[in-house]
C-alpha positions in Angstrom: 6.0 0.8 10.0 2.8 2.7 10.8 4.7 6.0 10.7 5.5 5.2 6.9 2.1 3.9 6.2 1.0 7.4 5.2 2.8 7.3 2.1 1.3 4.1 1.0 -2.1 5.1 2.1 -2.0 8.0 -0.4 -1.4 5.4 -3.1 -4.7 3.8 -2.3 -6.4 6.8 -3.9 -3.8 7.0 -6.7 -5.2 8.7 -10.1 -2.5 8.7 -12.8 -2.9 9.5 -16.5 -4.7 7.3 -18.5 -2.3 5.1 -20.7 -3.3 4.9 -24.2 -3.3 1.1 -24.5 -4.1 0.1 -21.0 -6.4 2.6 -19.8 -6.7 2.7 -16.0 -5.3 -0.6 -15.6 -2.0 0.5 -14.7 -3.4 3.0 -12.0 -5.5 0.4 -10.8 -2.5 -1.9 -10.3 -1.1 0.9 -8.1 -4.3 1.2 -6.1 -4.7 -2.6 -5.6 -1.0 -3.0 -4.6 -1.1 0.0 -2.1 -4.3 -1.5 -0.5 -2.8 -5.0 -0.3 0.3 -3.6 1.2 -1.7 -1.6 3.9 -3.9 -4.6 4.7 -0.9 -7.0 5.0 1.2 -4.8 7.0 -1.5 -4.1 9.6 -2.6 -7.7 9.8 0.9 -8.9 10.3 1.5 -6.3 13.1 -1.7 -7.3 14.7 -0.4 -11.2 14.9 2.8 -10.2 16.1 1.6 -7.9 18.8 2.8 -4.9 17.0 6.3 -6.2 17.0 6.7 -6.4 13.3 9.5 -4.6 11.7 11.3 -4.1 14.8 14.8 -3.1 14.2 13.6 -2.1 10.2 13.3 1.3 8.7 
């Protein structure tokens, strides 16, 4: 999973166009979700001894 983390890490800094109704809320949701994903993936890999996702793409 670590070799695919670069794509998700880029989304932590995502800055899209402001939405006329929601402002930056949708962009912030992307950034927050990316951050949570990275945090969860690496915390689970540490708990599993780096074996999480073995056999998955």
